[in-house]
C-alpha positions as CSV (number, residue, x, y, z in Angstrom):
1,M,-6.9,-39.4,13.0
2,Q,-6.8,-35.8,11.8
3,Y,-6.3,-32.5,13.4
4,C,-8.3,-29.3,13.1
5,P,-6.5,-26.7,11.0
6,H,-7.9,-23.9,13.2
7,C,-7.3,-25.0,16.8
8,T,-5.2,-28.2,16.2
9,S,-7.5,-30.4,18.3
10,P,-7.5,-34.1,17.4
11,A,-10.6,-35.4,15.5
12,E,-11.7,-38.7,13.9
13,D,-11.3,-39.1,10.1
14,D,-15.1,-39.3,9.6
15,E,-16.0,-36.1,11.5
16,K,-17.0,-33.1,9.5
17,F,-16.8,-30.5,12.3
18,C,-14.3,-29.9,15.1
19,A,-15.7,-30.8,18.5
20,T,-13.6,-28.1,20.2
21,C,-14.1,-25.0,18.0
22,G,-16.9,-26.0,15.6
23,N,-14.8,-25.3,12.5
24,I,-15.3,-27.3,9.3
25,L,-12.7,-30.1,9.0
26,P,-11.1,-30.7,5.6
27,P,-12.0,-33.9,3.8
28,T,-9.8,-36.9,4.5
29,D,-10.0,-38.9,1.3
30,H,-7.0,-40.5,-0.2
31,V,-6.5,-37.6,-2.7
32,T,-6.3,-35.1,0.1
33,R,-3.7,-37.2,2.0
34,R,-1.7,-37.7,-1.2
35,Y,-1.2,-34.0,-1.8
36,A,-1.0,-32.9,1.8
37,N,2.7,-32.0,1.8
38,D,3.4,-30.9,-1.7
39,S,3.8,-27.4,-3.1
40,R,0.2,-26.9,-4.3
41,P,-1.5,-23.8,-3.2
42,H,-3.0,-24.0,0.3
43,D,-6.8,-23.3,0.5
44,S,-7.7,-21.4,3.6
45,T,-11.1,-20.2,2.4
46,N,-13.1,-22.6,4.6
47,R,-11.5,-21.0,7.7
48,M,-12.6,-17.5,6.7
49,D,-15.9,-15.8,7.7
50,P,-18.1,-15.6,4.5
51,E,-19.4,-12.1,5.5
52,D,-15.8,-10.9,6.0
53,I,-14.9,-12.2,2.5
54,A,-17.9,-10.5,0.9
55,R,-17.2,-7.2,2.5
56,H,-13.4,-7.1,1.9
57,K,-12.8,-8.5,-1.6
58,S,-11.6,-5.2,-3.2
59,L,-9.5,-4.3,-0.1
60,A,-7.8,-7.8,-0.3
61,A,-7.1,-7.2,-4.0
62,I,-5.4,-3.9,-3.2
63,A,-3.1,-5.8,-0.9
64,Y,-1.1,-7.0,-4.0
65,L,-0.6,-3.4,-5.1
66,I,0.1,-1.7,-1.8
67,P,0.6,-4.4,0.8
68,F,0.3,-2.4,4.0
69,F,-2.6,-0.1,3.1
70,P,-5.4,-2.7,3.5
71,L,-3.9,-3.8,6.8
72,L,-4.2,-0.2,8.1
73,A,-7.7,0.2,6.8
74,E,-9.1,-3.1,8.1
75,P,-6.6,-4.7,10.7
76,N,-9.1,-7.2,12.1
77,S,-10.3,-8.8,8.9
78,G,-8.8,-12.3,8.5
79,Y,-9.4,-12.2,4.8
80,V,-7.5,-9.0,4.3
81,R,-4.7,-10.1,6.6
82,Y,-4.4,-13.3,4.5
83,H,-4.0,-11.4,1.3
84,V,-1.7,-8.8,2.8
85,N,0.5,-11.8,3.8
86,Q,0.4,-13.1,0.2
87,G,1.2,-9.7,-1.2
88,L,4.1,-9.2,1.2
89,L,5.5,-12.7,0.3
90,L,5.2,-11.8,-3.4
91,F,6.9,-8.4,-2.8
92,F,9.8,-9.9,-0.8
93,T,10.3,-12.8,-3.2
94,F,10.4,-10.3,-6.1
95,L,13.1,-8.2,-4.3
96,I,15.3,-11.2,-3.5
97,S,14.9,-12.8,-6.9
98,S,15.6,-9.4,-8.6
99,L,18.9,-9.2,-6.7
100,C,19.8,-12.7,-7.9
101,V,18.8,-11.8,-11.5
102,L,20.9,-8.7,-11.2
103,V,24.0,-10.7,-10.2
104,V,23.4,-13.3,-12.9
105,S,22.7,-10.7,-15.6
106,A,26.1,-9.0,-14.8
107,L,27.8,-12.3,-15.4
108,L,25.8,-13.1,-18.6
109,A,26.4,-9.7,-20.0
110,L,30.1,-10.6,-20.3
111,I,29.4,-13.5,-22.7
112,P,28.9,-12.2,-26.2
113,V,25.7,-13.2,-28.1
114,F,24.8,-16.4,-26.2
115,G,25.0,-14.6,-22.9
116,W,22.9,-11.7,-24.2
117,L,20.2,-14.1,-25.4
118,M,20.2,-16.0,-22.1
119,L,20.0,-12.6,-20.3
120,A,17.0,-11.6,-22.4
121,L,15.3,-14.9,-21.6
122,L,16.1,-14.6,-17.9
123,L,14.7,-11.1,-17.7
124,M,11.5,-12.0,-19.6
125,G,11.0,-15.1,-17.5
126,H,11.4,-13.2,-14.3
127,A,9.0,-10.5,-15.3
128,V,6.4,-12.9,-16.7
129,G,6.6,-15.2,-13.7
130,F,5.9,-12.4,-11.3
131,L,3.2,-10.8,-13.4
132,V,1.4,-14.1,-13.5
133,A,1.7,-14.5,-9.7
134,F,0.5,-10.9,-9.2
135,L,-2.5,-11.4,-11.4
136,L,-3.3,-14.8,-9.8
137,G,-3.3,-13.2,-6.3
138,I,-5.6,-10.4,-7.4
139,S,-7.9,-13.0,-9.1
140,H,-8.1,-15.1,-5.9
141,A,-8.9,-12.0,-3.8
142,I,-11.6,-10.8,-6.1
143,R,-13.2,-14.2,-6.4
144,G,-13.3,-14.6,-2.6
145,K,-10.7,-17.3,-2.4
146,A,-8.0,-17.6,0.2
147,L,-5.6,-19.7,-1.9
148,G,-1.9,-19.4,-1.4
149,L,0.4,-18.4,-4.3
150,P,2.3,-21.3,-5.9
151,L,5.6,-22.1,-4.2
152,I,5.5,-19.3,-1.6
153,G,1.9,-19.3,-0.4
154,K,2.3,-21.5,2.6
155,R,4.7,-19.1,4.4
156,R,3.4,-16.7,7.0
157,I,4.6,-13.2,7.7
158,I,1.3,-12.0,9.0
159,H,-1.2,-14.5,10.5
160,E,-4.9,-14.3,9.8
161,E,-5.9,-13.8,13.4
162,P,-4.7,-10.5,14.9
163,Y,-2.6,-10.7,18.0
164,Y,-4.0,-9.2,21.2
165,P,-1.5,-9.4,24.0
166,N,-3.9,-8.5,26.8
167,R,-6.5,-11.2,26.1
């Protein structure tokens, strides 16, 4: 037994489409089950409209540079909303980790030579890690993929479907 990732309706393991919403169901082979709960990036591309992806690739890439601008330009695009969410996650993670690095660097600066070397490695690792995540997000957006960023990509600040209170 599996559940539709879009509407959460139950479906048999051998079904390819959800009987309720018609969405494509993910494969249920042993490899998919094995990695279902680990920290690998979550792929939401099959839930997105291909036309929406084709029209908004560049706007989704901009979401990693200026997170709220694409949301203002195209608020109803699920693809843009997905990448705005990823951009915001990256931005907030960068802010929080920068504060942690600041505290640790103040402590490491007190230790002569060894502390300074560790401080340099910490700062370079922090910068390179976020540069890689930033470029990875832009790469996913330009290639038309809705893949979550490693470690943080499963979190949601903004959902793909816009919220309409009167519907």
